[in-house]
C-alpha positions as CSV (number, residue, x, y, z in Angstrom):
1,M,123.2,140.6,76.9
2,Q,121.0,143.3,78.5
3,I,118.2,142.9,81.2
4,E,115.6,143.4,78.5
5,D,117.0,140.3,76.8
6,I,116.5,138.3,80.0
7,Q,113.0,139.7,80.4
8,R,112.2,138.6,76.9
9,Y,113.4,135.1,77.6
10,F,111.2,134.9,80.7
11,Q,108.2,136.2,78.7
12,Q,108.8,133.5,76.1
13,A,109.0,130.9,78.8
14,N,105.7,132.1,80.3
15,I,104.0,131.9,76.9
16,Y,105.3,128.3,76.4
17,V,104.1,127.2,79.8
18,D,100.7,128.7,79.2
19,T,100.5,126.9,75.9
20,V,101.5,123.6,77.5
21,F,98.7,124.0,80.2
22,E,96.2,124.9,77.5
23,Q,97.2,122.0,75.2
24,F,97.4,119.3,78.0
25,T,94.7,120.4,80.4
26,D,92.9,117.1,80.2
27,K,95.9,115.0,79.2
28,F,98.4,115.6,82.1
29,D,98.6,111.8,82.7
30,D,98.7,110.7,79.1
31,I,102.0,109.1,78.0
32,I,104.0,111.0,75.3
33,E,106.6,108.9,73.5
34,K,109.2,110.8,71.6
35,E,112.9,110.8,70.9
36,P,114.5,114.0,72.4
37,S,116.0,116.2,69.7
38,W,119.2,116.5,71.7
39,K,119.7,112.7,71.9
40,V,119.3,111.5,68.3
41,G,119.7,107.8,68.2
42,G,119.2,107.4,71.9
43,G,115.7,106.1,71.6
44,A,112.3,107.3,72.6
45,V,111.4,108.6,76.1
46,R,108.0,107.8,77.6
47,K,106.8,110.5,80.0
48,T,103.6,112.3,80.9
49,P,103.2,116.1,80.5
50,H,103.0,116.2,84.3
51,Q,106.4,114.4,84.6
52,L,107.9,116.7,82.0
53,L,106.7,119.8,83.8
54,I,108.1,118.7,87.1
55,H,111.4,117.8,85.4
56,S,111.5,121.4,83.9
57,I,111.0,122.9,87.3
58,T,113.5,120.8,89.1
59,H,116.0,121.4,86.3
60,E,115.6,125.1,86.8
61,F,116.5,124.7,90.4
62,H,119.6,122.8,89.4
63,H,120.8,125.7,87.3
64,K,120.0,128.2,90.1
65,G,122.3,126.2,92.3
66,Q,125.0,126.2,89.7
67,I,124.8,130.0,89.4
68,V,124.9,130.5,93.2
69,A,127.9,128.2,93.5
70,M,129.7,130.1,90.7
71,L,129.0,133.4,92.4
72,R,130.4,132.1,95.6
73,L,133.5,130.8,93.9
74,L,134.0,134.3,92.4
75,G,133.8,135.8,95.9
76,Y,130.3,137.2,95.8
77,I,127.9,136.0,98.5
78,P,124.4,136.0,96.9
79,N,121.4,137.2,98.9
80,N,119.0,134.6,100.3
81,T,117.1,133.1,97.4
82,D,114.6,131.1,99.5
83,I,111.3,133.0,98.8
84,L,109.6,131.4,101.8
85,G,112.3,132.8,104.1
86,L,112.1,136.4,102.7
87,P,109.7,139.2,103.8
88,E,107.0,139.8,101.2
89,K,108.4,143.2,100.1
90,A,111.7,141.5,99.2
91,F,110.2,139.7,96.2
92,A,107.3,142.0,95.3
93,I,106.9,142.8,91.6
94,H,107.6,146.4,91.0
95,K,106.0,148.1,88.0
């Protein structure tokens, strides 16, 4: 995997999030009832688009924590990942 592959995944995620916002702009509190594709036979889940978006964000943080923990176990101490605690230039987008 190359950095370009990772960038492409992030671009795809951005497109998906934009699509969700467009599709559910006036429906963020409407219930969606659907069986998750990864839990066939587990029954339907009832959630709002707002709840699903929040779940996605918190799940991303979960994986970030896993990566940081694995790096520490491998002997690498990652830089501070708390954006609010970093100077602005540390997380500026470079083009």
